[in-house]
VEXVEXRO-199044 format. One record per residue (C-alpha): z, y negated, x; residue number from 1; residue in one letter. Coordinates in steps of 0.25 Angstrom, whole numbers, plus 2048, in hexadecimal, padded with zeros to 3 digits. Layout:
((Z, Y, X), NUM, "a")
...
REM end
This chain:
((838, 7EE, 7C9), 1, "m")
((837, 7F4, 7BD), 2, "a")
((82F, 803, 7C1), 3, "d")
((82A, 80A, 7CC), 4, "h")
((81A, 804, 7CA), 5, "y")
((81F, 7F7, 7C8), 6, "e")
((826, 7F6, 7D6), 7, "l")
((81A, 7FD, 7DC), 8, "g")
((810, 7F2, 7D6), 9, "k")
((81A, 7E9, 7DA), 10, "k")
((81A, 7EE, 7E9), 11, "g")
((80B, 7ED, 7EB), 12, "e")
((80C, 7DF, 7E7), 13, "q")
((816, 7DE, 7F1), 14, "v")
((80D, 7E5, 7FB), 15, "a")
((7FF, 7DC, 7F7), 16, "c")
((80A, 7D0, 7FA), 17, "d")
((80F, 7D5, 806), 18, "f")
((801, 7D8, 80D), 19, "l")
((7F9, 7CB, 808), 20, "l")
((803, 7C4, 810), 21, "e")
((803, 7CC, 81C), 22, "k")
((7F1, 7C7, 81B), 23, "g")
((7ED, 7D5, 814), 24, "y")
((7E2, 7D4, 808), 25, "e")
((7E4, 7DB, 7FC), 26, "i")
((7D6, 7E2, 7F9), 27, "l")
((7DB, 7ED, 7ED), 28, "s")
((7E8, 7F0, 7E6), 29, "r")
((7EB, 7FE, 7E0), 30, "n")
((7DE, 804, 7E3), 31, "y")
((7DD, 811, 7DD), 32, "h")
((7D3, 81E, 7E2), 33, "f")
((7D5, 82A, 7DC), 34, "q")
((7E5, 82E, 7DB), 35, "k")
((7E9, 824, 7E7), 36, "a")
((7EB, 815, 7E6), 37, "e")
((7ED, 80B, 7F2), 38, "i")
((7F6, 800, 7EF), 39, "d")
((7EF, 7F6, 7F8), 40, "i")
((7E4, 7F4, 800), 41, "i")
((7E3, 7E8, 809), 42, "a")
((7DC, 7E2, 815), 43, "q")
((7E1, 7DC, 820), 44, "v")
((7D7, 7D8, 82B), 45, "k")
((7CE, 7E4, 82D), 46, "e")
((7D7, 7F0, 827), 47, "l")
((7D8, 7F4, 819), 48, "l")
((7E7, 7F8, 814), 49, "v")
((7E9, 801, 80C), 50, "v")
((7F9, 7FF, 807), 51, "v")
((801, 809, 800), 52, "e")
((80D, 802, 7F9), 53, "v")
((819, 808, 7F7), 54, "k")
((824, 801, 7F0), 55, "t")
((833, 807, 7EF), 56, "r")
((840, 801, 7EA), 57, "t")
((847, 808, 7F5), 58, "s")
((847, 80E, 801), 59, "v")
((852, 818, 7FE), 60, "y")
((846, 825, 7FC), 61, "y")
((83E, 81E, 808), 62, "g")
((836, 812, 80B), 63, "n")
((82B, 811, 800), 64, "p")
((820, 814, 80D), 65, "q")
((827, 822, 80E), 66, "d")
((81F, 825, 800), 67, "f")
((810, 823, 806), 68, "v")
((80E, 834, 807), 69, "n")
((800, 83A, 80E), 70, "e")
((7FA, 83C, 800), 71, "k")
((7FC, 82E, 7FD), 72, "k")
((7F7, 82A, 80A), 73, "i")
((7EB, 836, 807), 74, "k")
((7E8, 82D, 7FA), 75, "l")
((7E7, 820, 800), 76, "l")
((7DF, 824, 80C), 77, "v")
((7D6, 829, 800), 78, "k")
((7D7, 81D, 7F9), 79, "a")
((7D1, 814, 803), 80, "i")
((7C7, 81B, 807), 81, "n")
((7C2, 81B, 7FA), 82, "k")
((7C6, 80C, 7F8), 83, "y")
((7BE, 809, 808), 84, "v")
((7B2, 80F, 803), 85, "d")
((7B2, 808, 7F6), 86, "d")
((7B2, 7FA, 7FB), 87, "n")
((7AA, 7FE, 808), 88, "d")
((7B5, 7FB, 811), 89, "i")
((7B5, 7FC, 820), 90, "d")
((7C3, 7F7, 825), 91, "l")
((7CD, 800, 82C), 92, "e")
((7D7, 805, 823), 93, "i")
((7E5, 805, 824), 94, "r")
((7F1, 80B, 81C), 95, "f")
((7FD, 801, 818), 96, "d")
((80B, 803, 811), 97, "i")
((812, 7F8, 80A), 98, "v")
((81F, 7FD, 806), 99, "a")
((828, 7F7, 7FD), 100, "i")
((836, 7F5, 7FC), 101, "v")
((83B, 7EF, 7ED), 102, "f")
((84C, 7EE, 7EF), 103, "e")
((854, 7E3, 7EA), 104, "k")
((84A, 7DC, 7E3), 105, "n")
((843, 7D9, 7F2), 106, "k")
((837, 7E2, 7F5), 107, "f")
((835, 7E5, 806), 108, "s")
((828, 7E7, 80C), 109, "v")
((823, 7F1, 817), 110, "e")
((815, 7F0, 81C), 111, "h")
((810, 7FE, 823), 112, "i")
((804, 7FC, 828), 113, "e")
((7FC, 808, 82C), 114, "d")
((806, 80F, 826), 115, "a")
((7FF, 81F, 824), 116, "f")
((7FE, 81F, 835), 117, "l")
((80E, 823, 833), 118, "h")
((809, 830, 82A), 119, "f")
REM end
């Protein structure tokens, strides 16, 4: 991988492919509102799922999901509220993390549902 940005974009694509295989419908990617960016907004059954994708080349400094902090969570909540209002959506919302590690030319994927319940 050439750089951090390229790795992140590739990780987001891997996450989308993973979610599609699990039956999710991708509604939006890289949704921006003010200072917030939601990597993936998806729907599965009657759930609107906000997905934060974290991609790393190693777990030496911690697992990818460890890098989602309280400030990021607040921004995601603010952004999805705007998205829901703008699109007149009436679904339950869940926040997930897709943690991806790229080592030895291979991606490993961990999907953490209801990830923010652990904060």
